[in-house]
Structures are given as C-alpha cells and as structure tokens.
C-alpha positions in Angstrom: 31.6 8.4 -11.7 30.0 4.9 -12.1 26.8 6.4 -13.7 28.9 8.2 -16.3 30.8 5.0 -17.2 27.6 3.0 -17.4 25.9 5.6 -19.7 28.9 5.6 -22.0 28.8 1.8 -22.3 25.2 2.0 -23.3 25.9 4.7 -25.8 28.7 2.6 -27.4 26.3 -0.4 -27.5 23.7 1.7 -29.3 25.9 3.3 -31.8 28.0 0.1 -32.6 25.2 -2.0 -34.0 22.9 -2.2 -31.0 20.0 0.0 -29.7 18.4 1.8 -32.6 20.2 -0.4 -35.1 18.9 -3.5 -33.5 15.4 -5.0 -34.1 13.0 -3.8 -31.4 12.5 -7.3 -30.1 16.2 -7.9 -29.5 16.5 -4.5 -27.7 13.4 -5.1 -25.6 14.5 -8.6 -24.6 18.0 -7.5 -23.6 16.7 -4.6 -21.5 14.2 -6.8 -19.7 17.0 -9.4 -19.0 19.3 -6.7 -17.6 16.5 -5.2 -15.4 15.7 -8.6 -13.9 19.4 -9.4 -13.3 19.7 -6.2 -11.2 16.2 -6.3 -9.6 16.6 -9.6 -7.8 19.7 -8.8 -5.7 18.4 -5.2 -5.3 15.2 -6.6 -3.9 17.2 -8.8 -1.5 19.2 -5.8 -0.3 16.0 -3.9 0.3 14.6 -6.9 2.2 17.6 -6.9 4.5 17.3 -3.1 5.0 13.6 -3.3 5.9 14.0 -6.3 8.2 17.2 -5.2 10.0 17.6 -1.5 9.4 20.9 -2.0 7.6 22.2 -3.6 4.4 25.8 -3.5 3.3 24.8 -4.0 -0.4 21.9 -1.6 -0.6 23.8 1.4 -1.8 25.7 -0.6 -4.4 22.5 -2.0 -6.0 20.8 1.4 -5.8 23.6 2.9 -7.8 23.6 0.0 -10.2 19.8 0.2 -10.7 19.6 4.0 -10.9 22.5 4.1 -13.3 20.7 1.9 -15.6 17.1 3.0 -15.5 17.9 6.7 -15.5 20.3 6.6 -18.5 19.1 9.2 -21.0 20.3 7.3 -24.0 18.5 4.1 -22.9 15.3 6.1 -22.3 15.6 7.8 -25.8 16.1 4.4 -27.4 13.1 2.9 -25.7 10.9 5.9 -26.8 12.1 5.6 -30.4 11.8 1.8 -30.6 8.4 1.8 -28.9 7.1 4.0 -31.7 8.9 1.9 -34.4 7.8 -1.5 -33.3 4.8 -2.6 -35.3 4.2 -6.0 -33.6 1.1 -5.6 -31.4 2.2 -8.6 -29.4 4.9 -6.5 -27.8 3.0 -3.2 -27.3 2.1 -4.0 -23.7 5.8 -4.7 -22.8 6.8 -1.4 -24.4 4.2 0.5 -22.3 5.4 -1.1 -19.1 9.1 -0.4 -19.9 8.3 3.2 -20.8 6.3 3.8 -17.6 9.1 2.1 -15.5 11.8 4.3 -17.0 9.7 7.4 -16.8 8.9 6.9 -13.1 12.5 6.0 -12.2 13.7 9.3 -13.7 12.3 10.7 -10.5 12.3 7.8 -8.0 15.9 6.8 -8.6 17.4 10.3 -8.9 20.4 11.2 -6.7 18.2 13.9 -5.1 15.5 11.5 -4.1 16.9 8.0 -3.4 19.3 8.8 -0.6 16.8 11.0 1.2 14.1 8.3 1.0 16.6 5.8 2.5 17.5 8.2 5.3 13.9 8.9 6.2 13.0 5.2 6.0 15.8 4.4 8.5 14.5 7.1 10.9 11.0 5.6 10.6 12.2 2.1 11.2 14.3 2.9 14.3 11.8 5.3 15.9 10.3 4.1 19.2 8.0 6.5 21.0 9.2 7.6 24.5 6.4 7.3 27.0 7.5 8.0 30.6 10.7 6.1 31.2 10.3 3.5 28.4 10.3 3.3 24.7 7.3 1.8 22.9 6.8 0.1 19.6 4.0 1.1 17.2 2.0 -2.0 18.3 2.4 -1.0 21.9 1.3 2.6 21.3 -1.7 1.3 19.3 -2.7 -1.0 22.1 -2.5 1.9 24.6 -4.7 4.1 22.3 -7.2 1.2 21.9 -7.5 -0.2 25.4 -5.9 2.0 28.1 -8.6 3.4 30.5 -6.4 6.4 31.5 -7.2 9.2 29.1 -4.1 11.1 30.2 -1.9 8.2 29.3 -3.7 7.9 25.9 -3.0 11.6 25.2 0.6 11.1 26.2 0.9 8.1 23.9 -0.6 10.1 21.0 1.9 12.9 21.3 4.8 10.5 21.9 4.0 8.8 18.6 3.6 12.2 16.8 7.3 12.9 17.7 8.2 10.7 14.7 6.6 13.3 12.5 8.9 16.0 13.9 11.9 14.0 12.7 10.5 13.4 9.2 8.5 16.5 8.3 11.3 18.6 6.8 12.6 15.7 4.8 9.2 14.9 3.4 8.6 18.5 2.4 12.0 18.5 0.7 11.1 15.3 -1.2 7.9 16.9 -2.4 9.8 19.9 -3.7 12.3 17.7 -5.6 9.7 15.4 -7.0 7.8 18.4 -8.4 10.9 19.8 -9.9 11.9 16.6 -11.6 8.3 15.9 -12.8 8.3 19.3 -14.5 11.4 18.4 -16.4 9.3 15.5 -17.8 6.5 17.7 -18.9 4.1 17.4 -15.9 2.8 20.3 -13.9 3.7 18.5 -10.6 4.5 15.0 -9.3 0.9 14.3 -8.4 0.0 14.5 -12.1 2.9 12.1 -13.0 1.9 9.7 -10.2 -1.6 9.5 -11.5 -0.4 8.7 -15.0 2.1 6.0 -13.8 -0.7 4.4 -11.7 -3.1 4.3 -14.6 -5.6 6.4 -12.7 -7.9 9.2 -13.7 -7.7 12.1 -11.4 -11.2 13.3 -12.2 -12.6 9.8 -11.3 -10.7 9.8 -8.0 -11.8 13.3 -7.0 -15.4 12.6 -7.9 -15.3 9.4 -5.8 -13.9 11.3 -2.8 -16.6 13.9 -3.1 -19.3 11.1 -3.2 -17.8 9.4 -0.2 -17.7 12.7 1.7 -21.4 13.3 1.0 -22.4 9.7 1.8 -20.5 9.4 5.1 -20.8 12.9 6.6 -24.2 12.5 8.3 -23.7 8.9 9.6 -20.2 9.9 10.8 -21.5 12.9 12.7 -24.1 10.6 14.3 -21.4 8.1 15.2 -19.2 10.7 16.9 -22.2 11.8 19.0 -22.9 8.2 19.9 -19.2 7.6 20.9 -19.1 10.9 22.9 -22.2 9.9 24.8 -20.8 6.4 25.5 -17.5 7.8 26.9 -19.1 10.7 28.7 -16.6 13.2 27.5 -17.4 16.9 26.8 -15.6 16.6 23.5 -13.9 13.7 21.6 -10.2 13.8 20.8 -8.1 11.7 18.4 -6.9 9.6 21.3 -10.5 8.7 22.3 -12.0 7.3 19.1 -10.3 3.9 19.1 -10.7 3.6 22.9 -14.5 3.8 22.4 -14.2 0.2 21.3 -12.0 -1.0 24.1 -14.6 -3.4 25.6 -14.9 -5.1 22.2 -11.1 -5.3 21.7 -10.7 -7.0 25.1 -13.4 -9.5 24.3 -11.9 -10.3 20.9 -8.2 -10.6 22.0 -8.4 -14.2 23.5 -9.6 -15.5 20.1 -6.8 -13.9 18.2 -3.5 -14.9 19.8 -0.1 -14.1 18.4 0.8 -17.8 18.4 -2.2 -18.8 16.4 -1.7 -16.2 13.7 0.2 -18.3 11.2 -1.7 -21.6 11.8 -5.0 -19.9 11.4 -3.8 -18.1 8.3 -2.6 -21.4 6.8 -5.9 -23.2 7.6 -7.9 -20.4 6.1 -5.9 -20.3 2.9 -6.2 -24.1 2.6 -10.0 -23.7 2.8 -9.7 -21.4 -0.3 -7.5 -24.0 -2.1 -4.1 -22.4 -1.4 -1.6 -24.6 0.4 0.9 -22.0 1.8 3.5 -24.6 2.8 3.8 -25.5 -0.9 4.2 -21.9 -2.0 7.5 -20.0 -2.0 6.4 -17.5 0.7 8.7 -16.7 3.6 7.3 -15.0 6.7 9.1 -12.6 9.1 6.6 -11.7 11.8 8.7 -11.0 14.8 9.2 -7.5 16.2 12.8 -6.5 16.8 14.9 -3.3 16.9 15.8 -1.8 13.6 13.1 -3.6 11.7 10.4 -1.7 9.9 7.2 -1.5 12.0 5.1 -1.4 8.8 3.9 -4.5 6.9 4.9 -5.4 3.3 4.9 -8.2 0.8 8.2 -8.3 -1.0 8.3 -9.9 -4.4 12.0 -10.8 -4.4 11.9 -12.9 -7.5 8.2 -13.7 -8.2 6.8 -16.3 -8.6 9.9 -18.1 -7.1 10.7 -16.0 -4.0 8.1 -13.9 -2.2 8.4 -12.7 1.4 6.1 -11.1 4.0 7.3 -8.6 6.6 5.1 -7.7 9.5 5.2 -7.4 13.3 2.7 -9.9 14.7 0.7 -9.0 17.8 -2.4 -10.1 19.7 -5.7 -9.0 18.2 -7.8 -9.1 15.0 -5.9 -6.1 13.6 -2.8 -8.3 13.3 -4.8 -11.0 11.6 -6.3 -8.6 9.1 -2.8 -7.3 8.3 -1.3 -10.7 7.6 -4.3 -11.8 5.5 -3.8 -8.6 3.4 -0.1 -9.2 2.9 -0.8 -12.9 2.1 -3.2 -11.8 -0.6 -0.4 -9.8 -2.2 2.0 -12.7 -1.9 -0.3 -15.4 -3.3 -1.0 -13.0 -6.2 2.7 -12.9 -6.9 3.1 -16.7 -6.8 0.4 -17.3 -9.4 1.4 -14.8 -12.1 2.0 -16.8 -15.2 3.7 -14.6 -17.9 6.8 -15.2 -20.1 8.8 -12.1 -19.4 9.9 -10.0 -16.4 7.9 -7.0 -17.2 4.7 -9.0 -17.8 5.3 -10.9 -14.5 5.1 -7.7 -12.6 1.9 -7.4 -10.6 -0.7 -5.0 -11.8 -0.4 -1.4 -10.6 -0.9 -0.4 -6.9 -4.7 -0.1 -6.7 -5.3 -3.4 -8.3 -2.6 -5.2 -6.3 -4.0 -3.7 -3.1 -7.5 -4.8 -4.3 -6.3 -8.4 -4.4 -4.9 -8.0 -0.9 -8.2 -6.5 0.4 -10.2 -9.4 -1.0 -8.2 -11.8 1.2 -8.3 -9.4 4.2 -12.0 -9.3 3.8 -12.2 -12.9 4.9 -11.7 -11.7 8.5 -14.9 -9.7 8.2 -17.1 -12.6 7.1 -19.3 -14.2 9.8 -18.6 -17.8 8.6 -14.9 -17.3 9.0 -15.2 -15.6 12.4 -17.2 -18.5 13.7 -15.5 -21.4 11.9 -11.8 -20.3 12.1 -11.6 -17.8 14.9 -14.2 -19.7 16.9 -16.1 -16.5 18.0 -19.5 -17.1 19.5 -22.3 -15.9 17.2 -23.2 -12.9 19.4 -19.6 -11.7 19.5 -19.2 -12.2 15.7 -22.3 -10.0 15.2 -21.1 -7.4 17.6 -17.7 -7.2 15.8 -19.3 -6.9 12.4 -21.5 -4.1 13.6 -18.6 -2.2 15.1 -16.4 -3.0 12.0 -18.9 -1.0 9.9 -18.6 1.9 12.3 -14.8 1.8 12.2 -15.0 1.8 8.4 -16.8 5.2 8.6 -14.0 6.5 10.8 -11.3 5.2 8.5 -13.0 6.8 5.5 -13.2 10.2 7.1 -9.5 10.1 8.0 -8.6 8.8 4.5 -10.4 11.8 3.0 -8.2 14.1 5.0 -5.0 12.2 4.1 -5.7 12.0 0.4 -6.7 15.6 0.0 -3.6 16.6 2.0 -1.3 14.8 -0.5 -3.1 16.3 -3.4 -2.9 19.9 -2.2 0.6 19.4 -0.8 1.9 18.7 -4.3 0.1 21.7 -5.7 2.4 23.8 -3.5 4.9 22.0 -1.3 6.3 25.4 -0.1 3.1 26.1 1.9 2.7 25.4 5.6 2.1 21.7 5.4 1.3 21.4 9.1 -1.5 24.0 8.8 -2.8 22.3 5.6 -3.0 18.9 7.4 -4.9 20.3 10.4 -7.2 22.3 8.3 -8.2 19.2 6.4 -8.2 17.0 9.5 -10.7 19.3 11.1 -12.8 19.5 8.0 -13.2 15.8 7.5 -12.9 14.2 10.9 -14.6 16.9 13.0 -12.1 16.4 15.7 -10.0 19.1 17.4 -6.7 20.2 15.7 -3.4 20.1 17.5 -0.9 22.2 15.5 1.9 21.4 17.9 2.0 17.9 16.5 3.2 16.8 13.1 1.8 13.3 13.2 1.0 13.4 9.4 4.7 13.2 8.6 4.8 9.8 10.4 2.8 8.4 7.4 5.7 6.7 5.7 4.0 6.5 2.4 4.6 10.2 1.8 8.3 9.4 1.8 8.6 5.9 0.3 5.4 5.5 -1.8 4.2 8.9 -3.0 0.8 9.3 -4.6 0.0 5.8 -3.4 -2.5 6.1 -0.5 -5.5 6.5 -2.8 -4.8 2.9 -3.8 -6.1 1.6 -0.5 -9.5 3.3 -1.1 -9.6 2.1 -4.7 -8.7 -1.3 -3.5 -11.8 -1.4 -1.3 -13.8 -0.5 -4.3 -12.2 -3.3 -6.4 -12.7 -5.8 -3.5 -16.4 -4.7 -3.1 -17.0 -5.1 -6.9 -15.3 -8.5 -7.0 -17.1 -9.7 -3.9 -20.4 -8.8 -5.5 -19.6 -10.8 -8.5 -18.3 -13.7 -6.5 -21.4 -13.9 -4.3 -23.5 -14.0 -7.5 -21.5 -16.7 -9.1 -20.0 -18.7 -6.3 -21.5 -17.7 -2.9 -19.5 -16.8 0.2 -15.7 -16.7 0.1 -14.8 -18.9 3.1 -14.2 -22.6 2.3 -15.3 -21.9 -1.3 -13.7 -24.4 -3.7 -14.4 -22.1 -6.7 -12.6 -19.1 -5.2 -9.0 -20.2 -6.2 -9.9 -20.9 -9.8 -11.6 -17.5 -10.2 -8.8 -15.5 -8.6 -5.9 -17.4 -10.4 -7.4 -17.4 -13.9 -9.2 -14.0 -13.8 -6.8 -11.9 -11.7 -3.4 -13.5 -10.9 -2.3 -15.3 -14.0 -2.5 -12.2 -16.3 0.0 -10.3 -14.2 0.7 -7.0 -16.0 -0.2 -8.3 -19.5 -3.3 -6.0 -19.6 -4.1 -2.7 -17.9 -5.6 -3.3 -14.5 -9.0 -1.8 -15.4 -9.3 -4.2 -18.4 -8.6 -7.2 -16.1 -11.2 -6.0 -13.6 -13.8 -5.4 -16.4 -13.2 -8.9 -17.9 -13.7 -10.5 -14.5 -16.7 -8.5 -13.2 -18.3 -7.5 -16.5 -18.0 -3.8 -15.7 -15.3 -1.2 -15.2 -14.6 0.1 -11.7 -17.8 1.4 -10.3 -17.8 3.0 -6.8 -21.5 2.0 -6.3 -20.6 -1.5 -5.0 -18.4 0.0 -2.3 -21.1 2.6 -1.5 -23.6 -0.2 -1.1 -21.4 -1.9 1.5 -21.4 1.3 3.5 -25.2 1.7 3.5 -25.7 -0.5 6.6 -23.4 1.8 8.5 -25.7 4.8 7.9 
C-alpha cells in the first residue's frame, strides 16, 4: 500500500513539471538528497539490528528505502535523463545512480529483503551446541585451533555446521529469486548482474582463479603431507588443519590480549599518521547474545559517523580483523567529495583492498616486534606459518568462489553435493555430505557475489604494497603512508571507477602477478 502511494507521488512529480521536464542537474540533485535522507536513519536501524539482533525501525526504513529505489517511474526517468545529460561533469554521478537503482531492483525486492533479514537473524542468534553448553563462533574457532582432543574438535566442527542446516533452504530460495529478478533486467542470472554492478570482468576473475589453482596445487599438497606427518594422522580432516598450528597459537596468545586490542590499534594507526580518537569512528567489540558474530565497518553517515562491529577475542586473528575493519573505516572518514553518491566508497573489491592494506600491517616483522613485542624468533616463525596458512586459505577460497559461480548457473541442483565436489577438488580433504557448513557462510545470504572481492583485495593490496615499498619503504611508522593513501585512494571516493584509481596510484591496472610473487616464498 505504501509503495503504491509513493510511486504515485513520484509520477505526479514527474508529470507536473518535474522529472523529465526538469533539467537533469535538478533531478539528479533532488534524487541524491532524498537517498541520503533515507539512507542515514536506515543505516542506523541496520546497525541496531546487527548489534542487538532487533530493531523496531528496521522494517519501516526498509519499506521506505525499497519503495523509493525500486520505483519504476524513477528508474525510467533516471535512464532517460542519464542519456540526455550532456554535461561530462555529471556522468559519473549518473553511472552510480543507475547502478544503485539497477541493483536495488533485486536487493530491495519484497521477495528478497524479508528473507535476507530472517536468515541474518538466524545467523546472529545461532550458538553451536557442544555437549551441555552453547558456544560462540570465537569459542568454536578456539577449539578447532587449540584443543588437543581430536574427538572434541570433530564434535565442534559438526556443531558449527548445524547453522548451515538452518540456513541452506533459505539461501537456495534466495538464489532462485535473485536469478528470476536478474532475468527481468536482461541478465542470464544474478552472477552476471553482480559482476557488472561490481565493475568486474568475469573472464579476468576466472583466469586469475585458474592461475591460482595451478600455482598453489603442488605446494599445497606438500603442505598437507607435512601437516599430516606432524600430527601423525592416517588422514587429515577439516578439523585438523588449523590445529596443526596449535603450538604457535599458544605461543602467540600472550602477546595479543583482548584488553590490549584497541590500545595497540590506536598506537599503530598513530604511527601511520591517523589519530583514531580524533576521527568519528565508534567501536563495538564486545560479544553478547543477539549480536552478529561477524565483523563489519558501518558507514552510517560518512565521513561524519562510521562504526566498527566485531567480537574481540584473544589472539592475532582478532587483531587482524580489527585492523581490516579499521582500514574500511579510515577510508570512509577521508572521502572528500561534494555529493552523496560520490562520497560512497569505491566498489567492494577496492574497499576490501584498502582494508587489507591495513590488515597487512600485522604481518610485517617491524610491527610484530615494535608493537606486539614478539621476540625475533617468534616473529619469524609466525611469518613462515602465515605464508602456509595463506596457501590453505586460497584453496578453500577457490572452492567457495567456484561454488557460488556454479550455484547461480543452476540453483535448483543439489547444492550440498556441488559444495562437497568442489571442496574435495580444491582442498584435497574428505567430504562430509551430512554437513551443510557452506550455508553458514553469511555472504551467500547478505552479500551475494561478494566473496571474490576478498581475493581481489589481496591482489590490490599486494600491488599497492609493491609500489609503496618502491617509493616509501615499509609501512609501519611510515610518515608518507597517510598522504599516499588519503590523496591517491581515499579522497576520490567513488568519483572514478576503482580500476582507474588503482592505475593512477600504482601506474598499472590490476595485475595478479604482484600477489603471485607474494605467494612464491610459500612454494
């Protein structure tokens, strides 16, 4: 009912001297202003939902947002005026508006939005039942990484996989609906639409995945054999791989306390020239019932209000996570553009790349020694094993990315079989068809066709680090780092396509070779 009234109001505006009859600039400015007015309280409602598991105003703002961005008359007007506007100074804003409205015709549809909210709430509230107690994601992760009892680790693995049982049917239904809606927009499936909205070339991505497969297969097989020998098992299982590094985890933990997390982060960022206490960044790091167990940077009203959600814990993994999210947030604080659309951060892979540059600080020897106070020998040991873990992560990532690609080709197939076929193929670990742990990957529900951005982010970070080392040296305590990042990457916001920003900063378009070179020592 509200959507129909909203659409009629826009139609009257368009036909009574607005819309098509208005100059393109007036129309564009008014639409941006309206989007921003809805987006800020909508972002706040989402923040409350993610941090508490409930939000009284979320449904209201979802309806208001979807009613506006999915209005067919508004979309038609934007398409027409985008073509009519001859001012090159506004072309980028038109591109961004068109992509936003195109994507929201799927994301904010009444078939999609309520189901995403429902699945998100299940994901937030889920606690794995192990024995007589319920465990958070952090607690399950610690068991898998450090518990000596292999039986307990196996139980923890399958307890966590129960989340997938609750989500699998809903995720499959989402994929069906997304494909159906994408076809109404002229795309063969949602994966194709997602690639276009992200500004990605599917051929480039699939070629990069094939290269990574070839590059990592041999050293990964050798690593599995090494871990199997170290543990003395007849065969490795998924719940054994992380445990193979338990001795290192236990040695590292005293240097990465939960209480020191924010103080170390602030000192580290100050060394790069960023005084966090002077930036509009709010942190919510405590674990509590109902709160999302994932980690996010929320741009509520960037650059004026940015927030970080995570669940802090002991260990370097928690430090890596908050450095990553802080990279997102600092990026949002330093965007310097005149309009709401241009202030949007660049698309997913580039934004994730910025975050990975900051997260990479925790894998630099100087930082490990100067800020985490690791002894030299322990820092070297960590860096060596970090390269090995990168191999493991890449092989799992290959399975995950190919899974989403093939799932959208035919979401009616047996997705559990598809997952285990690909998991076997790329991780060389045993399949367990009784588990649907893949459906616990929340991105499939909330951020479709997004996971490839983390891999591309590593490529962007590697390429940037190569340039930084050439021009400025190591990142830690480098006074030139802030100026480079702010002027080259952050300030432009979405004023240019992400690949143009990268090329201007690093003198070349995205090239996987820099990332491949970083992997060579792990071979």
